[in-house]
N, C-alpha and C positions, 0 to 999 in steps of 0.2 A: 109118562110118570107124573103123578099128581104130587104137588108140593104141599108140605104140611104148613099149618098156620104159624108154627114157630120159625120155619124157614122164611116165610114171607115177612114176619115181624123183624127178623134179623136183617133182611134186605132193606126194609124201610128204615130201620135204625141206622144201618150203614150209610144209606143215602142221606138221611137227615144229618148225620155227623159230618159227612164230607161236604154237604151244603153249608153247614156252619163254618167249616174250615175255609171254604171259598169266600163266604161272606166276611169272615175275619180278615182274610188277605186283602180283599177289596176295600174294606172300611179302613184298615191300617194304611194302605197305599194312598187312599183319598185324604185322610187326615194328615199324613206326613207331607203330602203335596200342598194341601190347603194352607199349611203354616206359612209358606212363601207365596203361594198363588193368590191368596186373598188380597195382598197388597198390590198385585197387578190387575186382578179382575175388578176389584173395588177401589180403583185408584183415584176416583173423583174426590177432591178435597184434600188430597195428600200432597206433600212437597215433591215436585218433580225437578230433575236437574241432570247434570252430567258428572260422572266420576272419572278421574284420571288415575290409573293404577300406578303407584310408585313403588310398592313392595308387596311381595307375596310370601306368606308363611306356609305351613303345612295344611292349614284349614281355611284361612281367610286371606284376602288381599285388601290392602289399605291404600288410601290416597285422598287427595282433596276433593271436595264436592262444590260444584258451582250451580246455583239454582237457575232454573229457566224462567222463573217469574219472581214474585215478591218474597221469596224465601231467604233465609240467612245462609251465607256461605259458611262452609265448615272446612277447617284445615285437615281434618282426618276423619274419614268414615271407613267402615269395613263392609265387605261383601263376601259371601261364601265363595270359596275358590272353586273354579271350574277349569277344565282343561284348556279353555280358550282365553283365559285371563293371563296376560303377560305384562311386564313392566312397560309403561308407556301407552297402553291401550286406553281409549276413551269410549264410554258407552253410556246410554241413557239409563237412569235409575229412578226409583221412588224411595223415599225415606220411610222406614218403619216408624210409626208414631212414638215419640218420647224416647228415642234411642239414637245411637250413632251408626246403626246398621242400615244398609240399603239393599234393595233387591233390583236386579237387572230387569228392565222392561223391554218392550218390543217383542217381536216373534221369538228371538233366541231366549230371552228371559222367561217368556210365557212357557215355552217348551221345556226349559230347564227346570222350572218350578213343578211341572207335572211329571218329571222323570220317575219319582217313586211310584206313581200310579201305573206307569208303563211297565215297570218291573213286576208290580203286583199282578197286573193283567197276564203277563207271561207265566208267572208261577201258578196263578189260578187256572190257567188253561191246562196245565199239566194235571191238576187235580180233577178238573172237569172231564178231561178226556180219559185219563187213566183210571180214576176212581168211580166217577159217575157214568162213564161210558156214553157220554153225550158228545160225539166226535164233531159234529157240525158246529155246535156252540163253542167247543174247545178251540177249533180252528179259527173261528171268528174272534174269540177273545185273544188268542195268541197273536193273530195277525194284527189286531188293533194295538196291542202292547208293543209288538215289534216295530210297527210303523211309527209309534210315538218315540221309541228309543232311537231309531234310525234318523227320524226327522230332527231330533234334538242334536244328535251327533253332526248332522249336515249343517244345521243352523249355527252351531257354535264353531 
């Protein structure tokens, strides 16, 4: 059976629309991750030190900051709450410029910063496999996202 040109146009339109959805998911995941990851990836010239968690609220944990070099000690900084932060924990951090917010560094902090991208990869894999019918690419994308999510869970 020969397909009509309108049917082919509809297929191309559907593929282009789903491609835009995949692109939107991946860009949103990257930008959401980059908000924290930039301070870890581009850490040269920023204040490095150690934070001791003294209290945790529903969204952030707070505590004193001790610099590792010529920075100024701070009595109270805040870090985004994660499942691994408990009262009394000490971990390396980098200070966001001109704020009292810090970002956890090292492998656990790096993986935690890229967590939104891992979720976006898993969601994009569903659209790639189900909508675009590109099963090998979908499996690769989904596995990459799942590995990032599991690695973050294990590291924290």
